[in-house]
C-alpha positions as CSV (number, residue, x, y, z in Angstrom):
1,M,17.4,14.8,9.6
2,I,18.3,14.0,13.2
3,L,15.1,12.2,13.8
4,S,15.7,10.0,10.7
5,K,18.5,8.3,12.5
6,H,16.1,6.9,15.0
7,L,12.9,6.1,13.0
8,Y,12.6,4.8,9.5
9,S,10.6,2.5,7.4
10,G,10.7,2.0,3.7
11,I,8.3,-0.9,3.6
12,T,4.7,-1.1,3.3
13,L,2.4,-2.4,1.0
14,C,1.5,-4.2,-0.9
15,L,0.5,-4.5,-3.9
16,F,-2.8,-3.5,-4.4
17,C,-2.5,-7.1,-4.2
18,S,-5.7,-7.9,-5.5
19,A,-8.4,-9.3,-7.2
20,S,-10.4,-8.9,-10.3
21,A,-10.9,-5.2,-9.7
22,L,-8.3,-2.6,-9.0
23,A,-10.4,-1.4,-6.0
24,D,-10.2,-4.9,-4.6
25,H,-6.6,-4.9,-3.6
26,P,-4.4,-3.4,-1.0
27,T,-1.7,-1.0,-2.2
28,I,1.6,-1.9,-3.9
29,A,3.2,1.3,-2.7
30,F,5.4,0.7,0.3
31,G,5.3,4.0,2.3
32,S,6.8,4.8,5.6
33,E,6.2,4.1,9.3
34,G,9.1,6.3,10.3
35,V,9.7,9.9,9.3
36,G,8.9,11.9,6.2
37,A,6.0,11.0,3.9
38,I,3.4,8.3,4.8
39,N,2.7,6.5,1.5
40,T,5.8,7.6,-0.5
41,I,9.0,5.7,0.0
42,S,11.7,8.0,1.3
43,S,15.4,7.6,0.3
44,T,16.7,8.4,3.8
45,A,19.0,5.7,5.2
46,I,18.7,3.9,8.5
47,P,21.8,3.9,10.7
48,V,24.0,0.8,10.5
49,G,23.0,-1.9,12.9
50,S,19.6,-0.3,13.8
51,W,16.3,-2.1,13.9
52,G,12.8,-0.7,13.5
53,F,9.4,-2.2,14.0
54,G,6.1,-0.9,12.5
55,V,2.4,-1.6,12.4
56,R,0.4,-0.1,9.5
57,S,-3.3,-0.4,8.6
58,E,-4.8,0.5,5.2
59,I,-8.6,0.7,4.9
60,I,-10.1,1.0,1.4
61,N,-13.8,1.9,1.4
62,S,-15.7,1.2,-1.9
63,D,-19.0,2.5,-3.3
64,E,-20.4,-1.0,-3.5
65,F,-22.9,-2.2,-6.0
66,N,-26.5,-2.8,-4.7
67,T,-28.5,-5.9,-5.3
68,E,-30.4,-4.5,-8.3
69,Q,-27.2,-3.5,-10.1
70,L,-25.6,-6.9,-9.6
71,E,-28.7,-8.6,-10.9
72,N,-28.7,-6.3,-14.0
73,F,-25.1,-7.1,-14.7
74,A,-25.8,-10.8,-14.6
75,A,-28.9,-10.4,-16.8
76,N,-26.8,-8.5,-19.4
77,G,-24.2,-11.3,-19.6
78,L,-21.7,-9.7,-17.1
79,E,-21.6,-12.6,-14.6
80,G,-18.7,-12.4,-12.2
81,V,-18.9,-8.6,-11.7
82,H,-18.5,-8.3,-8.0
83,S,-18.8,-5.9,-5.1
84,I,-16.7,-5.6,-1.9
85,D,-17.6,-3.1,0.8
86,R,-14.2,-2.7,2.4
87,I,-10.7,-4.0,2.3
88,T,-8.5,-3.8,5.5
89,N,-4.8,-4.6,5.2
90,T,-3.0,-4.6,8.5
91,S,0.7,-5.3,8.3
92,F,3.6,-5.8,10.6
93,S,7.1,-4.7,9.5
94,L,10.7,-5.1,10.6
95,I,13.7,-3.2,9.1
96,Y,17.4,-3.5,9.6
97,G,20.3,-1.2,8.6
98,A,22.8,-3.6,7.0
99,T,25.3,-1.0,5.9
100,E,25.6,2.8,5.7
101,N,23.7,2.8,2.5
102,M,21.7,-0.5,2.6
103,S,18.6,-1.5,4.5
104,I,16.5,-4.7,4.4
105,S,12.9,-4.9,5.4
106,A,10.2,-7.5,5.7
107,R,6.4,-7.0,5.9
108,L,3.7,-9.5,6.8
109,P,0.1,-8.4,6.1
110,Y,-3.3,-9.7,7.4
111,I,-5.9,-8.9,4.8
112,K,-9.7,-8.8,5.2
113,R,-12.3,-8.3,2.4
114,E,-15.8,-7.6,3.7
115,N,-19.2,-8.6,2.1
116,I,-18.1,-10.1,-1.2
117,R,-21.1,-10.3,-3.6
118,E,-21.4,-11.2,-7.3
119,G,-24.1,-11.1,-9.9
120,E,-24.9,-14.6,-11.2
121,L,-27.5,-16.5,-13.2
122,E,-29.3,-19.3,-11.3
123,E,-31.5,-21.5,-13.6
124,G,-31.5,-18.6,-16.1
125,L,-32.6,-16.0,-13.4
126,P,-30.2,-13.2,-12.3
127,E,-29.4,-12.9,-8.6
128,A,-26.9,-11.2,-6.4
129,H,-25.1,-13.9,-4.5
130,T,-23.5,-13.1,-1.2
131,H,-20.2,-15.0,-0.5
132,G,-19.4,-13.4,2.8
133,N,-15.9,-12.3,4.1
134,S,-12.4,-13.4,3.2
135,S,-9.6,-12.9,5.7
136,G,-6.2,-14.4,6.5
137,V,-2.5,-13.9,6.5
138,G,-1.2,-12.5,3.2
139,D,2.1,-12.9,1.4
140,L,5.4,-12.0,3.0
141,L,7.1,-9.0,1.4
142,L,10.8,-8.4,1.3
143,L,12.4,-5.1,0.2
144,G,16.0,-3.9,-0.1
145,Q,16.9,-0.3,-0.4
146,Y,20.4,0.8,-1.6
147,R,21.4,4.4,-1.5
148,V,23.4,5.2,-4.7
149,M,23.8,8.9,-4.2
150,K,24.1,11.0,-1.0
151,R,24.6,14.8,-0.8
152,S,23.9,17.3,2.0
153,S,20.2,17.5,1.3
154,F,19.6,15.0,-1.6
155,D,19.5,11.2,-1.6
156,T,18.7,8.7,-4.3
157,S,18.1,5.0,-3.7
158,I,17.4,1.8,-5.7
159,L,14.6,-0.4,-4.5
160,F,14.4,-4.1,-5.1
161,G,12.6,-7.0,-3.6
162,M,10.0,-9.8,-3.9
163,K,6.7,-11.1,-2.7
164,T,6.8,-14.7,-1.5
165,P,3.9,-17.2,-1.8
166,T,3.4,-17.7,1.9
167,G,-0.1,-16.3,2.3
168,E,-3.3,-18.3,2.6
169,T,-4.9,-19.4,-0.7
170,D,-7.6,-21.8,0.5
171,I,-10.2,-19.5,2.2
172,R,-13.8,-20.6,1.6
173,D,-17.0,-18.6,1.3
174,D,-20.2,-19.0,3.3
175,D,-21.2,-21.9,1.2
176,G,-18.0,-23.7,1.7
177,I,-16.7,-23.0,-1.8
178,R,-13.1,-21.9,-2.2
179,F,-12.8,-18.2,-3.1
180,E,-11.2,-17.4,-6.4
181,T,-7.5,-16.3,-6.1
182,E,-8.4,-12.6,-6.5
183,F,-10.3,-12.8,-3.2
184,Q,-7.7,-14.8,-1.3
185,P,-5.2,-13.2,1.2
186,G,-2.3,-14.7,-0.8
187,S,-1.8,-15.1,-4.5
188,G,0.4,-18.2,-4.5
189,S,3.0,-16.6,-6.7
190,W,6.5,-15.3,-6.6
191,D,6.4,-11.6,-7.6
192,Y,9.3,-9.2,-8.0
193,L,9.8,-5.5,-7.2
194,L,12.1,-2.9,-8.7
195,G,12.1,0.9,-8.4
196,V,13.8,4.1,-7.4
197,S,13.3,6.7,-4.7
198,I,14.5,10.3,-4.3
199,S,14.4,12.6,-1.3
200,H,15.4,16.3,-0.9
201,S,15.2,18.5,2.2
202,S,15.2,22.3,2.4
203,G,14.7,23.9,5.8
204,N,11.5,22.6,7.2
205,F,10.4,21.2,3.9
206,G,10.9,17.7,2.6
207,Y,10.3,16.5,-1.0
208,H,10.0,12.8,-1.7
209,S,9.1,10.7,-4.8
210,N,9.3,7.1,-5.8
211,V,8.4,4.6,-8.6
212,L,8.0,0.9,-7.9
213,Y,7.2,-1.8,-10.5
214,N,5.6,-5.1,-9.4
215,K,6.2,-8.0,-11.9
216,T,3.7,-10.7,-11.1
217,K,3.7,-14.4,-12.0
218,E,1.0,-17.1,-12.3
219,G,0.0,-18.4,-8.9
220,S,-2.8,-20.3,-7.2
221,Q,-5.7,-21.6,-9.3
222,S,-3.8,-20.7,-12.5
223,T,-4.4,-17.0,-11.8
224,E,-2.0,-14.2,-12.4
225,I,-2.8,-10.9,-10.8
226,G,-1.8,-8.1,-13.2
227,D,1.6,-6.4,-13.2
228,A,1.4,-3.0,-11.4
229,I,3.4,0.2,-11.2
230,S,3.0,2.6,-8.4
231,Y,4.2,6.2,-8.5
232,N,4.2,8.6,-5.5
233,A,5.2,12.2,-4.7
234,A,5.1,14.0,-1.4
235,L,5.7,17.4,0.2
236,T,6.2,17.4,3.9
237,Y,6.5,20.3,6.4
238,R,7.7,20.3,10.0
239,L,5.5,22.6,12.1
240,N,7.7,23.0,15.3
241,D,11.3,23.3,14.1
242,S,13.0,26.5,15.0
243,H,15.4,27.6,17.7
244,A,15.1,31.4,18.0
245,T,18.4,31.7,19.9
246,H,20.3,30.3,16.9
247,G,18.5,32.3,14.3
248,H,18.1,29.3,11.9
249,K,16.3,26.0,11.6
250,H,17.2,22.7,13.2
251,I,15.5,19.7,11.6
252,G,15.7,17.7,14.9
253,A,14.0,20.3,17.0
254,S,10.8,19.5,19.0
255,D,8.2,21.1,21.3
256,A,8.4,21.2,25.1
257,N,7.0,17.7,25.3
258,G,9.8,16.3,23.0
259,L,7.4,15.8,20.1
260,T,7.8,16.9,16.5
261,W,4.8,17.5,14.2
262,D,4.8,17.0,10.4
263,I,2.1,17.6,7.9
264,S,2.2,16.2,4.4
265,I,0.4,16.2,1.1
266,E,0.9,13.4,-1.4
267,L,-0.2,12.2,-4.8
268,N,-0.3,8.4,-4.8
269,G,-1.0,6.5,-8.0
270,E,-1.1,3.0,-9.3
271,A,-1.7,1.5,-12.8
272,R,-2.4,-2.3,-13.0
273,R,-2.8,-4.6,-15.9
274,K,-5.7,-7.0,-16.2
275,N,-5.7,-10.3,-14.3
276,K,-5.4,-13.5,-16.2
277,I,-6.9,-16.9,-15.4
278,S,-5.4,-19.8,-17.4
279,R,-3.7,-17.1,-19.4
280,V,-7.1,-15.5,-20.4
281,S,-7.5,-11.8,-19.5
282,E,-10.3,-10.8,-17.2
283,D,-12.1,-7.8,-18.7
284,N,-13.3,-6.4,-15.4
285,S,-9.9,-6.0,-13.8
286,G,-7.0,-3.6,-13.7
287,G,-6.9,0.1,-14.4
288,T,-5.5,3.3,-12.9
289,T,-6.3,5.0,-9.6
290,I,-4.7,8.3,-8.3
291,Y,-5.3,9.7,-4.7
292,I,-4.5,13.0,-3.2
293,S,-3.6,12.2,0.4
294,P,-3.1,14.8,3.2
295,G,-1.5,13.4,6.3
296,L,-0.2,14.1,9.8
297,R,2.7,12.6,11.8
298,V,3.8,13.0,15.4
299,S,7.2,11.7,16.5
300,S,9.5,11.5,19.5
301,K,13.0,10.0,19.6
302,N,11.9,6.4,19.4
303,F,8.3,6.6,18.4
304,S,6.3,7.8,15.4
305,G,2.5,7.8,14.8
306,F,0.7,8.8,11.6
307,I,-2.5,9.0,9.7
308,S,-3.4,9.8,6.0
309,Y,-6.7,10.2,4.3
310,G,-6.7,9.4,0.5
311,I,-9.4,10.8,-1.8
312,P,-9.5,9.4,-5.4
313,V,-9.0,12.2,-8.0
314,K,-8.8,9.8,-10.9
315,E,-10.3,6.3,-11.5
316,D,-9.9,4.8,-14.9
317,Q,-10.7,1.2,-14.4
318,N,-11.2,-1.6,-17.0
319,G,-14.7,-3.0,-17.5
320,V,-17.2,-2.8,-14.7
321,Q,-15.8,-2.3,-11.2
322,T,-16.8,-0.5,-8.0
323,D,-15.4,3.0,-7.4
324,I,-13.3,3.8,-4.4
325,H,-14.8,6.1,-1.9
326,S,-11.7,6.7,0.3
327,R,-8.5,5.2,1.6
328,I,-7.3,5.6,5.2
329,V,-3.8,4.7,6.3
330,A,-2.7,4.8,9.9
331,G,0.0,3.2,12.1
332,F,3.0,3.6,14.3
333,S,6.7,2.7,14.4
334,L,9.3,2.0,17.1
335,A,13.0,2.2,17.1
336,L,14.3,-1.0,18.7
């Protein structure tokens, strides 16, 4: 695609980087600020020597537990079950085309968890304790993408990278007590990423898919956030992409204002193992969530803006955890 030579991203996410509940973490799926799908990693390469900059915000809204529910959990021996109203993960990314088939990207997130509450027993009486918000700079993510196969309309790439322990791990609650690692912006661990992405184009249609495995290690406060695997598939369609005088399609075509418009539909899933504290598994953590995510992207030669709205179609979480109401992803990218 002509536009792909100017805008690209292959980095995003993160790792539903989380806490004791699957719904408490941003995503591990990297996604795109450039062309193509929004949450699925495209296999399209960036031109050699090119730079790209992107800003991406992911908002996860949860169906939080009310005070009575949290008190009942504590009374029934389920202390530590918690509720978070919303997670916002805003990240800044930079990508570089190192070779014809190799790109390197970095992503730095800022993560905020709002209204963290837990059910606890105080002198034998159950109560819903409000801890407040946790926010700060998250862990730096590095991702390499190497294209191993290129055909006229079909690309395949290997993904590899790591999450570095550079984020904040000492954020404190409203009572001055240090949050547990699952509520911190950073995990304090070195984590590793390995996966594959595939892209195919046919006329105005684009087909993308990727799988990305996140191997985690023990980090701050003897806590290991569970390993995760994300899997994504996307169908994209360019709305304004024909030149009548040529009698066939041109992927780089645009409207009179120099803009191209793409719509997309995606399936975005993640499965995560339970968290461990001092090597003991946390029952109310981990599980599987799958979204269906329609999206819209508008692009010019050096700019791309996008928005996606994710609706959970499957939530199979371990133990007692809040359900996810929706996930909104929006942002933009610039070719430098």
